[in-house]
N, C-alpha and C positions, 0 to 999 in steps of 0.2 A: 513841634509852638512857637507861635507866632512871635516873633520880636522887634515889630514896626511901632512906630513911636504912638504913646500913648495919648488922650485928648481933654484926658476924664482921670482922675486915683483912681490909683488900686482900693478896695476895701478892706476895710478892718474885723475881721473878728469880734462880737463882743461876751462872747464864752463859748466854753466847748460843746460840741458835738456831743448829742444824746440822740439814743432810741430811745422815739418813743410809743413805739407800739411793735413788739415784735414778731409781725402777722404769719410771718415768712411765704408771702405774696408770691405765688408762681410768676405774677407779671406785675407787681404795681406798675402804675403809671395813674394821668386825669388829675393830676393834685388841680383843687379850685376852692378858692380863699372865701366862706362865706361873710360878706361883711354882716347882711342881716342876722345871721345864728351866731357868730363872732367862730365858729367853723371851718375844721378843714375835712372836706370832701375829698375823697380820689376812690382808687377802684383798682381792685384787682381780674386784668381782664381775661387773663384765662380761665380762674376759678369761678369768673362771673359775680361780681361780689362789688357792691358801693360799698366804701367806709367813710364815715363821718367822728371826727377825730374835735371832743372839744375841751380846749387849754387852762381854761379859766374850771373847772372841775374834775378835769381829765375823763371824762365822761366818751365811751365808746359804742357806736352801733353798727348795723352794717343790715342789707338788705339780698340776697340771692336775685336770679337774675335767673330766666330759663334760657337767654345766650349773651352772648359777650356781651361787655357792656367797656366803652374805653374811654369816654372824654365825657365832662362836664362841662356849665354853666349854669346859673341863676339866672333865673329870668326878672326881667325890672319892673312887671306891672300886673304878674299873676304870679303866686306861690309857685314853689317849684322850680325842677330843674329840667334846660336841657339837653339833650345828650345823647353819644351817637353808639348804635348798638352795632350787631354782627354786621346789619343791613343798611344803616343810614342813622337821619335824624328821628328823635322821639321826645316824648313829654314826659315828664316823672315825677311824682311828688311825692317824694321819702313823710309825708307827714299824712299819705292817701295810701299803706304799705297792699291795700289790700287789691287797690287797684293794679293792672297793669297798666305799663308803659304805653304809649301813643303814638303810632306812629305818624310821623309827619311826611316822609319821604325817604323811598329805596331807588338810589341816583343807579343803582346798576345791578341790576332784577335777569339781566343774563348772565352775568361774572360770578358764578358762583363758589369760585378759588379766591377769592376775595373778600376780606373785612375792612372794613373802617379801622381806623385806628385815633392819633391823636386830634386834638381839635381845639380850637379860643374863638372866643368872640372878638370883633374889633370896637372900636370906640364907639361906634355908630350903632352898635347891639345886632352884628349881621354875627352868624356864629360861621367858622371856619375849619372844614374839618375830610382830614383825607384818608382815603382807601389802600389797602397795600393786599397782596396775595401771599395767602396765607401760611408757604411755608420761605415768605422774605427774598425771593430768587426773581423770580420771573419781573421784571418791569411793565408792569400792568393797573400799577396804584394811579389814582387820578386828584388833585384836589379842587375840594367843592368851597361853594359859597353858598347858605343857607340866610336869604332876607328873613325878615319878621313877616312880609306879605307872602309868604309861602313861595317866592320864586329862588330854583335852586341854577348854582351858575356853577359851569366846571369851566375850571383856571389853569388848569396846566396836566402832561399825562405822560405814561412814563417811567413812572415812579414803581422804584418796589416793596421801599419801606416808608413811610411820610411820616413825620413829627416835626411837631410847631402850631403851629408857627410864634413868632411875637412880634411886635413894632418897635420902632425908634419911637422915645420919648417926643416929637414932633406928628409922630403921627405919617408921617410920609415914607416910611422902605417897613417894609413888610419883609423878614426875613426866616426861612421854612430850611429844615434838612430833610436833607435825602441820603436818609442812614447808611444804605448798604454799598452807596460811594464816596463813604464818608467826609460829605462836602455837605455844606449850610449857604443856601441862593439867598440872595437879596436882591427886591426889585423894586422900583420907585409905586406906592403906595396913593391911588387917589382916595382920601377920603371920602369925597359927597359920591363916587358912584362904584368905591371898591373895584376897580380894574387895577391890573398888574400890565408895569412894562419893565423895559429897561433889565431883564435880568439877567446878572451875572453871579458866578464866585466867591462869596465874602469870605471865606476858610474854607479851607481842608485837612482835614487832621493827617498826622502824620500815621504810616502802615502801623506804630506798635502804639498809637495810642487810642484807641477804642472807636465806635461807632457814637456822632452827634444825634441825643434821641432828646430828650421833653426838652424845654428851655424857657425861661422868662426875661423879663429886662424890669429893672430897679429903677427904682424914682431917681439915679444920676441918671439914666439911661444906657447904664452896663448891662449886657447879655451873659446870662448862666446859660451853658449849657452842661445837661447830664452825659458823663462820658457809659454806654455802653460797655463792658470786658474793659476798662484801667481805672476803675472803683475813686474815680472821682469825680469830681464837679470845680466847670474852671470858669471864671470872670475874664469878658472880653472887655474891651475898649469898641465902642460903638462905628467908631469910622474905620481906621484903622486895623480891627479885632484881635490887636496885640494882646496878648494873655497879659490880665495883670492881675490873677491868681490861680491858687490850684487849692483846693479843697479835695484831701484823703477824705477815702472813706470806708469803711472796713467787710465792704463785700467788690466785688468785679462789675455787678450787672447795676447801677446806677443809671437811672431808667427815666425820672422828670421832678420836678422842681417849683417849687410859684413862694412868692411872699404873705405873710399872714401875721396873724396876734393883735394884739387892742392897736399897737402902735406900728404895723406893720414890718414891722422888723425880724421875724422870724422866715429863715429859709428853711421850711418844710422840703423832703428830698426823700425821694420813692426809690427803691431796690426792685430785683427781684430772683428768684431760684431756678426758673423753669432749665436753665443752660447746662446747670453744675452737675458734674458729677456726684457720687456721693463722696466722693472726701474731695471734693471742693466743699460740700455741703456741710463734712462734716468740719472741716480747717472754717469754712466762716460762717459761727453759728447766727450771725445779723443779718444775714441774706435774704431779702425780699422784708426785711423791716420799712418802716419809717420813721427813720429823722428830724433831726432839728436845729438850729445853729440858729445864734441870734450876730445879726450882720447890723454893722452901721449903715445911718443913709437909709434902709428897710427898702421895701416896694411900693406900688402903687397898688388899687381897688384894681381889684381884678371884672370884666365887663362883663357889662351885663346886657344878656339878649333882652330885641325887643320886642317883642311877644310875649 
């Protein structure tokens, strides 16, 4: 736990943690709240499935894919989604499920041991996605920026498991998780160009505190980080990285989080079953579930892809 002084207040929960979809996902990830549909999209990477949950009526929908789907963002000017599949960036419209996803760009055709993992759009409508090695060991993954005009830029290499990113409230700092090394990094971020500079370690998890997985920024600027292997989600000060709050969850592999709901005050949290032993799976019946909890202040709308 980072005990440096905080510059923003600690959050307050507005209700209890709830399991809203006991999906038993192998590797739940990719949380993205759709303002247009008032629904949460999320994925099960290893089961190759996209999910949608609509809180207003509790309805659930899912779509199966021929390969792994790992991250999701809505399109600003067209229906449907930009997603990352195993090999890179693609388009998919859930309203036309009979149409195959349309690949936009595959930046690593020679790296057959890699797949894409987490990703998000920045405020300028560019999609950031990271690759990783299948076995989560060799640092052969990279971080890419895919622009609406079709340009794809590699910004970082030497990553074993890529997670994030998220941005500061002023859009001038980008945070990124190098999961295997238990480190969260920060870069200076130029909103106009999308360029990164001044990389530094922002937070390092303690040895017994799991691994930083997906994360999001709330309306106060606080960062929320999922802990793979530590049964929790933590909230951090955006400047000092001080831990402000720790939310315990009933399963150990917590993978991603995003704010949503009509007032943006519901935090949705995904989890996984993939690394559980049979005994652990029996002891953690809600592993792989989608959870939700109400939090004061709430979050901000997910950025849309400009294409």
